[in-house]
PQR file of N, CA, C, O and H, with PARSE charges and radii, in Angstrom:
ATOM      1  N   MET A   1     110.351  50.250  85.749 -0.4000 1.5000
ATOM      2  CA  MET A   1     112.008  51.055  86.204 -0.0000 2.0000
ATOM      3  C   MET A   1     111.356  51.296  87.805  0.5500 1.7000
ATOM      4  O   MET A   1     111.915  50.437  88.487 -0.5500 1.4000
ATOM      5  N   GLY A   2     110.685  51.867  88.439 -0.4000 1.5000
ATOM      6  CA  GLY A   2     110.224  51.657  89.836 -0.0000 2.0000
ATOM      7  C   GLY A   2     110.056  50.005  90.482  0.5500 1.7000
ATOM      8  O   GLY A   2     110.304  49.827  91.675 -0.5500 1.4000
ATOM      9  H   GLY A   2     110.231  52.565  87.885  0.4000 1.0000
ATOM     10  N   ALA A   3     109.620  48.835  89.600 -0.4000 1.5000
ATOM     11  CA  ALA A   3     110.158  47.560  90.331 -0.0000 2.0000
ATOM     12  C   ALA A   3     111.250  47.315  90.183  0.5500 1.7000
ATOM     13  O   ALA A   3     111.774  46.537  90.980 -0.5500 1.4000
ATOM     14  H   ALA A   3     109.418  48.980  88.631  0.4000 1.0000
ATOM     15  N   GLU A   4     112.093  47.933  89.006 -0.4000 1.5000
ATOM     16  CA  GLU A   4     113.974  47.423  89.258 -0.0000 2.0000
ATOM     17  C   GLU A   4     114.516  47.753  90.705  0.5500 1.7000
ATOM     18  O   GLU A   4     115.340  47.104  91.349 -0.5500 1.4000
ATOM     19  H   GLU A   4     111.667  48.565  88.358  0.4000 1.0000
ATOM     20  N   GLY A   5     113.882  48.876  91.053 -0.4000 1.5000
ATOM     21  CA  GLY A   5     114.563  49.543  91.856 -0.0000 2.0000
ATOM     22  C   GLY A   5     114.153  48.965  93.101  0.5500 1.7000
ATOM     23  O   GLY A   5     115.103  48.929  93.884 -0.5500 1.4000
ATOM     24  H   GLY A   5     113.212  49.404  90.530  0.4000 1.0000
ATOM     25  N   GLU A   6     112.876  48.404  93.671 -0.4000 1.5000
ATOM     26  CA  GLU A   6     112.681  47.966  94.354 -0.0000 2.0000
ATOM     27  C   GLU A   6     112.898  46.822  95.004  0.5500 1.7000
ATOM     28  O   GLU A   6     112.818  46.561  96.205 -0.5500 1.4000
ATOM     29  H   GLU A   6     112.105  48.433  93.035  0.4000 1.0000
ATOM     30  N   GLU A   7     113.333  45.820  93.590 -0.4000 1.5000
ATOM     31  CA  GLU A   7     113.743  44.417  93.524 -0.0000 2.0000
ATOM     32  C   GLU A   7     115.605  44.294  93.660  0.5500 1.7000
ATOM     33  O   GLU A   7     116.213  43.224  93.625 -0.5500 1.4000
ATOM     34  H   GLU A   7     113.398  46.032  92.615  0.4000 1.0000
ATOM     35  N   GLN A   8     116.234  45.636  93.813 -0.4000 1.5000
ATOM     36  CA  GLN A   8     117.534  45.758  94.124 -0.0000 2.0000
ATOM     37  C   GLN A   8     117.489  45.789  95.757  0.5500 1.7000
ATOM     38  O   GLN A   8     118.095  45.183  96.641 -0.5500 1.4000
ATOM     39  H   GLN A   8     115.740  46.505  93.841  0.4000 1.0000
ATOM     40  N   GLU A   9     116.339  46.927  95.721 -0.4000 1.5000
ATOM     41  CA  GLU A   9     116.581  46.934  97.552 -0.0000 2.0000
ATOM     42  C   GLU A   9     116.703  45.971  98.161  0.5500 1.7000
ATOM     43  O   GLU A   9     117.691  45.770  98.868 -0.5500 1.4000
ATOM     44  H   GLU A   9     115.847  47.420  95.003  0.4000 1.0000
ATOM     45  N   LYS A  10     115.416  44.877  97.995 -0.4000 1.5000
ATOM     46  CA  LYS A  10     115.309  43.865  98.065 -0.0000 2.0000
ATOM     47  C   LYS A  10     116.197  42.734  98.224  0.5500 1.7000
ATOM     48  O   LYS A  10     116.154  42.037  99.238 -0.5500 1.4000
ATOM     49  H   LYS A  10     114.614  45.040  97.421  0.4000 1.0000
ATOM     50  N   GLN A  11     116.951  42.533  97.328 -0.4000 1.5000
ATOM     51  CA  GLN A  11     118.616  41.959  97.000 -0.0000 2.0000
ATOM     52  C   GLN A  11     119.627  42.508  97.743  0.5500 1.7000
ATOM     53  O   GLN A  11     120.325  41.733  98.396 -0.5500 1.4000
ATOM     54  H   GLN A  11     116.986  43.100  96.504  0.4000 1.0000
ATOM     55  N   GLY A  12     119.852  43.684  97.782 -0.4000 1.5000
ATOM     56  CA  GLY A  12     120.890  44.616  98.730 -0.0000 2.0000
ATOM     57  C   GLY A  12     120.325  44.007 100.048  0.5500 1.7000
ATOM     58  O   GLY A  12     121.208  43.239 100.431 -0.5500 1.4000
ATOM     59  H   GLY A  12     119.284  44.314  97.252  0.4000 1.0000
ATOM     60  N   ASN A  13     119.460  43.977 100.784 -0.4000 1.5000
ATOM     61  CA  ASN A  13     119.106  43.657 102.242 -0.0000 2.0000
ATOM     62  C   ASN A  13     119.532  42.667 102.391  0.5500 1.7000
ATOM     63  O   ASN A  13     120.477  42.496 103.161 -0.5500 1.4000
ATOM     64  H   ASN A  13     118.743  44.601 100.473  0.4000 1.0000
ATOM     65  N   GLN A  14     118.880  41.518 101.582 -0.4000 1.5000
ATOM     66  CA  GLN A  14     119.350  40.091 101.811 -0.0000 2.0000
ATOM     67  C   GLN A  14     121.015  39.562 102.171  0.5500 1.7000
ATOM     68  O   GLN A  14     121.243  38.493 102.736 -0.5500 1.4000
ATOM     69  H   GLN A  14     118.113  41.656 100.956  0.4000 1.0000
ATOM     70  N   ASN A  15     121.863  40.320 101.824 -0.4000 1.5000
ATOM     71  CA  ASN A  15     123.252  39.875 102.392 -0.0000 2.0000
ATOM     72  C   ASN A  15     123.839  40.959 102.805  0.5500 1.7000
ATOM     73  O   ASN A  15     124.800  41.032 102.039 -0.5500 1.4000
ATOM     74  H   ASN A  15     121.678  41.189 101.365  0.4000 1.0000
ATOM     75  N   PRO A  16     123.899  41.897 103.545 -0.5600 1.5000
ATOM     76  CA  PRO A  16     124.405  43.345 103.564  0.2800 2.0000
ATOM     77  C   PRO A  16     125.677  43.080 103.074  0.5500 1.7000
ATOM     78  O   PRO A  16     126.046  43.360 101.934 -0.5500 1.4000
ATOM     79  N   LYS A  17     126.561  42.373 104.196 -0.4000 1.5000
ATOM     80  CA  LYS A  17     128.204  41.807 104.037 -0.0000 2.0000
ATOM     81  C   LYS A  17     128.479  40.559 103.887  0.5500 1.7000
ATOM     82  O   LYS A  17     128.147  39.743 104.747 -0.5500 1.4000
ATOM     83  H   LYS A  17     126.261  42.146 105.123  0.4000 1.0000
ATOM     84  N   PRO A  18     128.965  40.295 103.052 -0.5600 1.5000
ATOM     85  CA  PRO A  18     128.790  39.036 102.444  0.2800 2.0000
ATOM     86  C   PRO A  18     129.923  38.208 103.306  0.5500 1.7000
ATOM     87  O   PRO A  18     129.857  37.077 103.787 -0.5500 1.4000
ATOM     88  N   ASN A  19     131.247  39.414 103.333 -0.4000 1.5000
ATOM     89  CA  ASN A  19     132.566  38.913 103.876 -0.0000 2.0000
ATOM     90  C   ASN A  19     132.828  39.388 105.767  0.5500 1.7000
ATOM     91  O   ASN A  19     133.852  39.285 106.442 -0.5500 1.4000
ATOM     92  H   ASN A  19     131.301  40.333 102.942  0.4000 1.0000
ATOM     93  N   ALA A  20     131.972  39.708 106.008 -0.4000 1.5000
ATOM     94  CA  ALA A  20     131.804  40.006 107.369 -0.0000 2.0000
ATOM     95  C   ALA A  20     132.229  39.759 108.471  0.5500 1.7000
ATOM     96  O   ALA A  20     131.461  39.328 109.331 -0.5500 1.4000
ATOM     97  H   ALA A  20     131.140  39.792 105.460  0.4000 1.0000
ATOM     98  N   ILE A  21     133.664  39.986 108.749 -0.4000 1.5000
ATOM     99  CA  ILE A  21     134.525  39.028 109.859 -0.0000 2.0000
ATOM    100  C   ILE A  21     134.566  39.287 111.145  0.5500 1.7000
ATOM    101  O   ILE A  21     134.934  40.459 111.056 -0.5500 1.4000
ATOM    102  H   ILE A  21     134.288  40.336 108.050  0.4000 1.0000
ATOM    103  N   THR A  22     134.512  39.177 111.789 -0.4000 1.5000
ATOM    104  CA  THR A  22     134.399  39.535 113.643 -0.0000 2.0000
ATOM    105  C   THR A  22     136.043  40.025 113.804  0.5500 1.7000
ATOM    106  O   THR A  22     136.921  39.951 112.944 -0.5500 1.4000
ATOM    107  H   THR A  22     134.214  38.226 111.861  0.4000 1.0000
ATOM    108  N   GLN A  23     136.124  40.431 114.885 -0.4000 1.5000
ATOM    109  CA  GLN A  23     137.298  41.323 115.308 -0.0000 2.0000
ATOM    110  C   GLN A  23     137.951  40.379 116.205  0.5500 1.7000
ATOM    111  O   GLN A  23     139.095  40.657 116.564 -0.5500 1.4000
ATOM    112  H   GLN A  23     135.410  40.492 115.584  0.4000 1.0000
ATOM    113  N   ALA A  24     137.477  39.447 116.569 -0.4000 1.5000
ATOM    114  CA  ALA A  24     138.486  37.728 117.048 -0.0000 2.0000
ATOM    115  C   ALA A  24     139.157  37.670 115.790  0.5500 1.7000
ATOM    116  O   ALA A  24     140.382  37.549 115.813 -0.5500 1.4000
ATOM    117  H   ALA A  24     136.547  39.221 116.277  0.4000 1.0000
ATOM    118  N   GLN A  25     138.538  37.739 114.652 -0.4000 1.5000
ATOM    119  CA  GLN A  25     138.651  36.772 113.569 -0.0000 2.0000
ATOM    120  C   GLN A  25     140.246  37.734 112.791  0.5500 1.7000
ATOM    121  O   GLN A  25     141.418  37.358 112.786 -0.5500 1.4000
ATOM    122  H   GLN A  25     137.543  37.838 114.633  0.4000 1.0000
ATOM    123  N   PHE A  26     139.848  38.571 112.420 -0.4000 1.5000
ATOM    124  CA  PHE A  26     140.595  39.893 112.339 -0.0000 2.0000
ATOM    125  C   PHE A  26     142.195  40.127 112.684  0.5500 1.7000
ATOM    126  O   PHE A  26     143.204  40.196 111.982 -0.5500 1.4000
ATOM    127  H   PHE A  26     138.896  38.876 112.424  0.4000 1.0000
ATOM    128  N   LEU A  27     141.901  40.230 114.316 -0.4000 1.5000
ATOM    129  CA  LEU A  27     143.110  40.232 115.251 -0.0000 2.0000
ATOM    130  C   LEU A  27     143.816  38.865 115.256  0.5500 1.7000
ATOM    131  O   LEU A  27     145.033  39.049 115.249 -0.5500 1.4000
ATOM    132  H   LEU A  27     141.082  40.175 114.887  0.4000 1.0000
ATOM    133  N   SER A  28     143.524  37.694 115.266 -0.4000 1.5000
ATOM    134  CA  SER A  28     144.267  36.718 114.177 -0.0000 2.0000
ATOM    135  C   SER A  28     144.976  36.739 113.594  0.5500 1.7000
ATOM    136  O   SER A  28     146.170  36.490 113.756 -0.5500 1.4000
ATOM    137  H   SER A  28     142.535  37.545 115.271  0.4000 1.0000
ATOM    138  N   TRP A  29     144.242  37.140 112.505 -0.4000 1.5000
ATOM    139  CA  TRP A  29     144.805  37.181 111.122 -0.0000 2.0000
ATOM    140  C   TRP A  29     145.938  38.365 110.702  0.5500 1.7000
ATOM    141  O   TRP A  29     146.691  38.402 109.728 -0.5500 1.4000
ATOM    142  H   TRP A  29     143.271  37.343 112.373  0.4000 1.0000
ATOM    143  N   LYS A  30     145.765  39.311 111.814 -0.4000 1.5000
ATOM    144  CA  LYS A  30     146.666  40.683 111.924 -0.0000 2.0000
ATOM    145  C   LYS A  30     148.115  39.462 112.868  0.5500 1.7000
ATOM    146  O   LYS A  30     149.103  39.033 112.272 -0.5500 1.4000
ATOM    147  H   LYS A  30     145.153  39.281 112.605  0.4000 1.0000
ATOM    148  N   ARG A  31     147.803  39.185 114.329 -0.4000 1.5000
ATOM    149  CA  ARG A  31     149.102  38.797 114.419 -0.0000 2.0000
ATOM    150  C   ARG A  31     149.659  37.982 113.510  0.5500 1.7000
ATOM    151  O   ARG A  31     150.772  38.207 113.034 -0.5500 1.4000
ATOM    152  H   ARG A  31     147.000  39.534 114.813  0.4000 1.0000
ATOM    153  N   GLN A  32     148.910  36.938 113.182 -0.4000 1.5000
ATOM    154  CA  GLN A  32     149.656  35.839 112.269 -0.0000 2.0000
ATOM    155  C   GLN A  32     150.320  36.697 111.023  0.5500 1.7000
ATOM    156  O   GLN A  32     151.473  36.286 110.888 -0.5500 1.4000
ATOM    157  H   GLN A  32     148.005  36.755 113.569  0.4000 1.0000
ATOM    158  N   LYS A  33     150.054  37.636 110.154 -0.4000 1.5000
ATOM    159  CA  LYS A  33     150.578  38.674 109.562 -0.0000 2.0000
ATOM    160  C   LYS A  33     151.900  38.848 109.869  0.5500 1.7000
ATOM    161  O   LYS A  33     152.968  38.520 109.353 -0.5500 1.4000
ATOM    162  H   LYS A  33     149.118  37.969 110.264  0.4000 1.0000
ATOM    163  N   ASP A  34     151.331  39.836 111.467 -0.4000 1.5000
ATOM    164  CA  ASP A  34     152.835  40.461 111.740 -0.0000 2.0000
ATOM    165  C   ASP A  34     153.958  39.598 111.830  0.5500 1.7000
ATOM    166  O   ASP A  34     155.083  39.968 111.494 -0.5500 1.4000
ATOM    167  H   ASP A  34     150.463  40.104 111.886  0.4000 1.0000
ATOM    168  N   SER A  35     153.624  38.101 112.410 -0.4000 1.5000
ATOM    169  CA  SER A  35     154.316  37.476 113.131 -0.0000 2.0000
ATOM    170  C   SER A  35     155.551  36.483 111.688  0.5500 1.7000
ATOM    171  O   SER A  35     156.682  36.045 111.898 -0.5500 1.4000
ATOM    172  H   SER A  35     152.710  37.801 112.683  0.4000 1.0000
ATOM    173  N   ASP A  36     154.689  36.425 110.257 -0.4000 1.5000
ATOM    174  CA  ASP A  36     155.330  36.447 109.470 -0.0000 2.0000
ATOM    175  C   ASP A  36     156.156  37.072 109.129  0.5500 1.7000
ATOM    176  O   ASP A  36     157.259  36.668 108.761 -0.5500 1.4000
ATOM    177  H   ASP A  36     153.770  36.780 110.086  0.4000 1.0000
ATOM    178  N   ALA A  37     155.752  38.271 109.189 -0.4000 1.5000
ATOM    179  CA  ALA A  37     156.773  39.970 108.599 -0.0000 2.0000
ATOM    180  C   ALA A  37     157.917  39.310 109.391  0.5500 1.7000
ATOM    181  O   ALA A  37     158.816  38.562 109.007 -0.5500 1.4000
ATOM    182  H   ALA A  37     154.856  38.599 109.487  0.4000 1.0000
ATOM    183  N   SER A  38     157.622  39.804 110.609 -0.4000 1.5000
ATOM    184  CA  SER A  38     158.657  39.441 111.691 -0.0000 2.0000
ATOM    185  C   SER A  38     159.864  38.741 111.175  0.5500 1.7000
ATOM    186  O   SER A  38     160.981  39.204 110.943 -0.5500 1.4000
ATOM    187  H   SER A  38     156.892  40.412 110.920  0.4000 1.0000
ATOM    188  N   ALA A  39     159.209  36.992 110.987 -0.4000 1.5000
ATOM    189  CA  ALA A  39     160.035  35.681 110.778 -0.0000 2.0000
ATOM    190  C   ALA A  39     160.984  36.172 109.550  0.5500 1.7000
ATOM    191  O   ALA A  39     162.199  36.343 109.645 -0.5500 1.4000
ATOM    192  H   ALA A  39     158.302  36.616 111.175  0.4000 1.0000
ATOM    193  N   ARG A  40     160.273  36.347 108.486 -0.4000 1.5000
ATOM    194  CA  ARG A  40     160.979  37.233 107.071 -0.0000 2.0000
ATOM    195  C   ARG A  40     161.866  38.055 106.985  0.5500 1.7000
ATOM    196  O   ARG A  40     162.798  38.024 106.181 -0.5500 1.4000
ATOM    197  H   ARG A  40     159.285  36.208 108.409  0.4000 1.0000
ATOM    198  N   LYS A  41     161.585  39.136 108.083 -0.4000 1.5000
ATOM    199  CA  LYS A  41     162.876  40.170 108.552 -0.0000 2.0000
ATOM    200  C   LYS A  41     164.051  39.550 109.557  0.5500 1.7000
ATOM    201  O   LYS A  41     165.164  40.072 109.621 -0.5500 1.4000
ATOM    202  H   LYS A  41     160.828  39.161 108.736  0.4000 1.0000
ATOM    203  N   ALA A  42     163.710  38.485 110.263 -0.4000 1.5000
ATOM    204  CA  ALA A  42     164.678  38.497 110.596 -0.0000 2.0000
ATOM    205  C   ALA A  42     165.567  37.056 109.990  0.5500 1.7000
ATOM    206  O   ALA A  42     166.622  36.513 110.316 -0.5500 1.4000
ATOM    207  H   ALA A  42     162.806  38.061 110.211  0.4000 1.0000
ATOM    208  N   GLU A  43     164.677  36.834 109.109 -0.4000 1.5000
ATOM    209  CA  GLU A  43     165.919  35.519 108.243 -0.0000 2.0000
ATOM    210  C   GLU A  43     166.547  36.234 107.001  0.5500 1.7000
ATOM    211  O   GLU A  43     167.259  35.711 106.144 -0.5500 1.4000
ATOM    212  H   GLU A  43     163.819  37.274 108.844  0.4000 1.0000
ATOM    213  N   ALA A  44     166.138  37.534 107.078 -0.4000 1.5000
ATOM    214  CA  ALA A  44     166.699  38.524 105.766 -0.0000 2.0000
ATOM    215  C   ALA A  44     167.857  39.181 106.447  0.5500 1.7000
ATOM    216  O   ALA A  44     168.852  39.497 105.795 -0.5500 1.4000
ATOM    217  H   ALA A  44     165.559  37.959 107.774  0.4000 1.0000
ATOM    218  N   ALA A  45     167.757  39.425 107.876 -0.4000 1.5000
ATOM    219  CA  ALA A  45     169.133  40.169 108.775 -0.0000 2.0000
ATOM    220  C   ALA A  45     169.909  39.011 109.184  0.5500 1.7000
ATOM    221  O   ALA A  45     171.136  39.038 109.281 -0.5500 1.4000
ATOM    222  H   ALA A  45     166.949  39.168 108.406  0.4000 1.0000
ATOM    223  N   ARG A  46     169.285  38.132 109.390 -0.4000 1.5000
ATOM    224  CA  ARG A  46     170.314  36.657 109.524 -0.0000 2.0000
ATOM    225  C   ARG A  46     171.497  36.610 108.309  0.5500 1.7000
ATOM    226  O   ARG A  46     172.649  37.036 108.392 -0.5500 1.4000
ATOM    227  H   ARG A  46     168.289  38.110 109.311  0.4000 1.0000
ATOM    228  N   LYS A  47     170.920  36.035 107.296 -0.4000 1.5000
ATOM    229  CA  LYS A  47     171.219  35.772 105.558 -0.0000 2.0000
ATOM    230  C   LYS A  47     171.858  37.334 105.972  0.5500 1.7000
ATOM    231  O   LYS A  47     172.944  37.163 106.526 -0.5500 1.4000
ATOM    232  H   LYS A  47     169.984  35.689 107.228  0.4000 1.0000
ATOM    233  N   ARG A  48     171.599  38.406 105.894 -0.4000 1.5000
ATOM    234  CA  ARG A  48     172.836  39.758 105.618 -0.0000 2.0000
ATOM    235  C   ARG A  48     174.192  39.428 106.210  0.5500 1.7000
ATOM    236  O   ARG A  48     175.212  39.531 105.528 -0.5500 1.4000
ATOM    237  H   ARG A  48     170.717  38.544 105.444  0.4000 1.0000
ATOM    238  N   GLU A  49     174.216  38.949 107.744 -0.4000 1.5000
ATOM    239  CA  GLU A  49     175.260  39.375 108.462 -0.0000 2.0000
ATOM    240  C   GLU A  49     175.687  37.690 107.984  0.5500 1.7000
ATOM    241  O   GLU A  49     176.684  37.330 108.610 -0.5500 1.4000
ATOM    242  H   GLU A  49     173.388  38.866 108.298  0.4000 1.0000
ATOM    243  N   GLU A  50     175.384  37.074 107.442 -0.4000 1.5000
ATOM    244  CA  GLU A  50     176.291  36.017 107.197 -0.0000 2.0000
ATOM    245  C   GLU A  50     176.827  36.428 105.750  0.5500 1.7000
ATOM    246  O   GLU A  50     178.031  36.174 105.719 -0.5500 1.4000
ATOM    247  H   GLU A  50     174.574  37.366 106.933  0.4000 1.0000
ATOM    248  N   ASP A  51     176.473  36.861 104.775 -0.4000 1.5000
ATOM    249  CA  ASP A  51     176.725  37.455 103.553 -0.0000 2.0000
ATOM    250  C   ASP A  51     177.912  38.774 103.811  0.5500 1.7000
ATOM    251  O   ASP A  51     178.791  39.053 102.995 -0.5500 1.4000
ATOM    252  H   ASP A  51     175.495  37.067 104.800  0.4000 1.0000
ATOM    253  N   ILE A  52     177.713  39.420 105.015 -0.4000 1.5000
ATOM    254  CA  ILE A  52     178.726  40.327 105.138 -0.0000 2.0000
ATOM    255  C   ILE A  52     179.991  39.610 106.025  0.5500 1.7000
ATOM    256  O   ILE A  52     181.149  40.005 105.887 -0.5500 1.4000
ATOM    257  H   ILE A  52     176.999  39.194 105.678  0.4000 1.0000
ATOM    258  N   ALA A  53     179.666  38.633 106.847 -0.4000 1.5000
ATOM    259  CA  ALA A  53     180.583  37.732 107.239 -0.0000 2.0000
ATOM    260  C   ALA A  53     181.654  37.080 106.463  0.5500 1.7000
ATOM    261  O   ALA A  53     182.767  36.719 106.843 -0.5500 1.4000
ATOM    262  H   ALA A  53     178.726  38.313 106.959  0.4000 1.0000
ATOM    263  N   ALA A  54     181.054  36.993 105.203 -0.4000 1.5000
ATOM    264  CA  ALA A  54     182.000  35.792 104.385 -0.0000 2.0000
ATOM    265  C   ALA A  54     182.294  37.162 103.486  0.5500 1.7000
ATOM    266  O   ALA A  54     183.087  37.059 102.550 -0.5500 1.4000
ATOM    267  H   ALA A  54     180.150  37.287 104.895  0.4000 1.0000
ATOM    268  N   GLY A  55     181.669  38.432 103.760 -0.4000 1.5000
ATOM    269  CA  GLY A  55     182.550  39.515 102.754 -0.0000 2.0000
ATOM    270  C   GLY A  55     182.234  39.654 100.869  0.5500 1.7000
ATOM    271  O   GLY A  55     182.813  40.301  99.996 -0.5500 1.4000
ATOM    272  H   GLY A  55     181.025  38.516 104.520  0.4000 1.0000
ATOM    273  N   THR A  56     180.752  38.471 100.827 -0.4000 1.5000
ATOM    274  CA  THR A  56     180.022  38.456  99.657 -0.0000 2.0000
ATOM    275  C   THR A  56     179.508  40.270  99.046  0.5500 1.7000
ATOM    276  O   THR A  56     179.511  40.886  97.980 -0.5500 1.4000
ATOM    277  H   THR A  56     180.282  37.945 101.536  0.4000 1.0000
ATOM    278  N   VAL A  57     179.138  40.514 100.418 -0.4000 1.5000
ATOM    279  CA  VAL A  57     178.454  41.903  99.708 -0.0000 2.0000
ATOM    280  C   VAL A  57     179.060  43.319 101.072  0.5500 1.7000
ATOM    281  O   VAL A  57     179.528  43.337 102.210 -0.5500 1.4000
ATOM    282  H   VAL A  57     179.135  40.014 101.284  0.4000 1.0000
ATOM    283  N   GLN A  58     178.841  43.844 100.499 -0.4000 1.5000
ATOM    284  CA  GLN A  58     179.485  45.490 101.382 -0.0000 2.0000
ATOM    285  C   GLN A  58     178.488  46.036 101.893  0.5500 1.7000
ATOM    286  O   GLN A  58     177.406  46.457 101.482 -0.5500 1.4000
ATOM    287  H   GLN A  58     178.460  43.829  99.574  0.4000 1.0000
ATOM    288  N   MET A  59     179.332  45.926 103.445 -0.4000 1.5000
ATOM    289  CA  MET A  59     178.940  47.095 104.312 -0.0000 2.0000
ATOM    290  C   MET A  59     178.363  48.468 104.352  0.5500 1.7000
ATOM    291  O   MET A  59     179.103  49.445 104.468 -0.5500 1.4000
ATOM    292  H   MET A  59     180.211  45.584 103.778  0.4000 1.0000
ATOM    293  N   ASN A  60     176.831  48.601 104.244 -0.4000 1.5000
ATOM    294  CA  ASN A  60     176.464  49.935 104.755 -0.0000 2.0000
ATOM    295  C   ASN A  60     177.210  50.697 105.786  0.5500 1.7000
ATOM    296  O   ASN A  60     177.967  50.064 106.521 -0.5500 1.4000
ATOM    297  H   ASN A  60     176.230  47.807 104.149  0.4000 1.0000
ATOM    298  N   GLY A  61     177.065  52.220 105.957 -0.4000 1.5000
ATOM    299  CA  GLY A  61     177.537  53.338 106.445 -0.0000 2.0000
ATOM    300  C   GLY A  61     177.254  52.908 107.880  0.5500 1.7000
ATOM    301  O   GLY A  61     178.047  53.316 108.729 -0.5500 1.4000
ATOM    302  H   GLY A  61     176.450  52.735 105.360  0.4000 1.0000
ATOM    303  N   ARG A  62     176.149  52.076 108.305 -0.4000 1.5000
ATOM    304  CA  ARG A  62     175.269  52.021 109.620 -0.0000 2.0000
ATOM    305  C   ARG A  62     175.997  50.953 110.184  0.5500 1.7000
ATOM    306  O   ARG A  62     176.466  51.022 111.320 -0.5500 1.4000
ATOM    307  H   ARG A  62     175.505  51.744 107.616  0.4000 1.0000
ATOM    308  N   GLU A  63     176.163  49.563 109.150 -0.4000 1.5000
ATOM    309  CA  GLU A  63     176.983  48.350 109.549 -0.0000 2.0000
ATOM    310  C   GLU A  63     178.562  48.672 109.492  0.5500 1.7000
ATOM    311  O   GLU A  63     179.470  47.997 109.976 -0.5500 1.4000
ATOM    312  H   GLU A  63     175.782  49.507 108.227  0.4000 1.0000
ATOM    313  N   LEU A  64     178.626  49.540 108.977 -0.4000 1.5000
ATOM    314  CA  LEU A  64     180.502  49.749 108.883 -0.0000 2.0000
ATOM    315  C   LEU A  64     180.473  50.260 110.586  0.5500 1.7000
ATOM    316  O   LEU A  64     181.005  49.624 111.496 -0.5500 1.4000
ATOM    317  H   LEU A  64     177.888  50.089 108.584  0.4000 1.0000
ATOM    318  N   PHE A  65     179.800  51.418 110.726 -0.4000 1.5000
ATOM    319  CA  PHE A  65     180.311  52.143 112.211 -0.0000 2.0000
ATOM    320  C   PHE A  65     179.998  50.680 113.279  0.5500 1.7000
ATOM    321  O   PHE A  65     180.931  50.248 113.956 -0.5500 1.4000
ATOM    322  H   PHE A  65     179.368  51.935 109.987  0.4000 1.0000
ATOM    323  N   ALA A  66     178.551  49.977 113.336 -0.4000 1.5000
ATOM    324  CA  ALA A  66     178.800  49.060 113.827 -0.0000 2.0000
ATOM    325  C   ALA A  66     179.133  48.129 114.498  0.5500 1.7000
ATOM    326  O   ALA A  66     178.984  47.716 115.648 -0.5500 1.4000
ATOM    327  H   ALA A  66     177.793  50.328 112.786  0.4000 1.0000
ATOM    328  N   HIS A  67     179.843  47.727 113.156 -0.4000 1.5000
ATOM    329  CA  HIS A  67     180.938  46.622 113.133 -0.0000 2.0000
ATOM    330  C   HIS A  67     182.287  46.590 113.754  0.5500 1.7000
ATOM    331  O   HIS A  67     182.903  45.764 114.427 -0.5500 1.4000
ATOM    332  H   HIS A  67     179.964  48.063 112.222  0.4000 1.0000
ATOM    333  N   GLU A  68     182.552  47.897 113.249 -0.4000 1.5000
ATOM    334  CA  GLU A  68     184.209  48.550 112.819 -0.0000 2.0000
ATOM    335  C   GLU A  68     184.242  50.027 113.754  0.5500 1.7000
ATOM    336  O   GLU A  68     185.205  50.632 113.283 -0.5500 1.4000
ATOM    337  H   GLU A  68     182.051  48.568 112.702  0.4000 1.0000
ATOM    338  N   PRO A  69     183.937  50.458 114.309 -0.5600 1.5000
ATOM    339  CA  PRO A  69     183.685  51.804 114.868  0.2800 2.0000
ATOM    340  C   PRO A  69     184.891  52.486 114.564  0.5500 1.7000
ATOM    341  O   PRO A  69     184.814  53.367 113.708 -0.5500 1.4000
ATOM    342  N   TRP A  70     186.241  52.206 115.211 -0.4000 1.5000
ATOM    343  CA  TRP A  70     187.541  52.392 114.934 -0.0000 2.0000
ATOM    344  C   TRP A  70     188.050  53.147 113.682  0.5500 1.7000
ATOM    345  O   TRP A  70     188.997  53.933 113.661 -0.5500 1.4000
ATOM    346  H   TRP A  70     186.304  51.490 115.906  0.4000 1.0000
ATOM    347  N   VAL A  71     187.181  52.739 112.527 -0.4000 1.5000
ATOM    348  CA  VAL A  71     187.049  53.611 111.248 -0.0000 2.0000
ATOM    349  C   VAL A  71     186.768  54.934 111.074  0.5500 1.7000
ATOM    350  O   VAL A  71     187.098  55.775 110.239 -0.5500 1.4000
ATOM    351  H   VAL A  71     186.412  52.100 112.543  0.4000 1.0000
ATOM    352  N   PHE A  72     186.027  54.929 112.130 -0.4000 1.5000
ATOM    353  CA  PHE A  72     185.120  56.364 112.305 -0.0000 2.0000
ATOM    354  C   PHE A  72     185.901  57.531 113.096  0.5500 1.7000
ATOM    355  O   PHE A  72     185.618  58.728 113.048 -0.5500 1.4000
ATOM    356  H   PHE A  72     185.759  54.246 112.809  0.4000 1.0000
ATOM    357  N   ASP A  73     187.271  56.748 114.067 -0.4000 1.5000
ATOM    358  CA  ASP A  73     187.223  57.978 115.221 -0.0000 2.0000
ATOM    359  C   ASP A  73     188.410  58.726 114.927  0.5500 1.7000
ATOM    360  O   ASP A  73     189.515  58.330 114.556 -0.5500 1.4000
ATOM    361  H   ASP A  73     187.501  55.776 114.107  0.4000 1.0000
ATOM    362  N   ASN A  74     187.931  60.010 115.186 -0.4000 1.5000
ATOM    363  CA  ASN A  74     189.156  61.287 114.258 -0.0000 2.0000
ATOM    364  C   ASN A  74     189.735  61.686 115.363  0.5500 1.7000
ATOM    365  O   ASN A  74     190.087  62.849 115.560 -0.5500 1.4000
ATOM    366  H   ASN A  74     187.033  60.331 115.488  0.4000 1.0000
ATOM    367  N   THR A  75     189.856  60.880 116.048 -0.4000 1.5000
ATOM    368  CA  THR A  75     190.927  61.514 117.435 -0.0000 2.0000
ATOM    369  C   THR A  75     191.949  61.549 116.886  0.5500 1.7000
ATOM    370  O   THR A  75     192.230  62.669 117.312 -0.5500 1.4000
ATOM    371  H   THR A  75     189.571  59.935 115.888  0.4000 1.0000
ATOM    372  N   ARG A  76     193.012  61.229 116.130 -0.4000 1.5000
ATOM    373  CA  ARG A  76     194.104  61.087 115.533 -0.0000 2.0000
ATOM    374  C   ARG A  76     194.201  62.186 114.793  0.5500 1.7000
ATOM    375  O   ARG A  76     195.413  62.369 114.676 -0.5500 1.4000
ATOM    376  H   ARG A  76     192.784  60.319 115.784  0.4000 1.0000
ATOM    377  N   TYR A  77     193.373  63.411 113.965 -0.4000 1.5000
ATOM    378  CA  TYR A  77     193.315  64.041 113.270 -0.0000 2.0000
ATOM    379  C   TYR A  77     193.540  65.385 113.962  0.5500 1.7000
ATOM    380  O   TYR A  77     193.524  66.427 113.307 -0.5500 1.4000
ATOM    381  H   TYR A  77     192.388  63.263 114.060  0.4000 1.0000
TER
END
């Protein structure tokens, strides 16, 4: 039993961090991930604008206020 414990310790010390990455690698990956997410978000926004212009989807309140603020004008009442 004591020999097994020593064996495991030796094996554990051989390669303590098998998937270690550098800070530069991480930052590069993070920039790539953020740029991909930003591109997907921009594409989704562009597609939604096209769909709203075509009348295929309904606008939410924020979009309606941005595109047609006269709908929310309460000075007439």
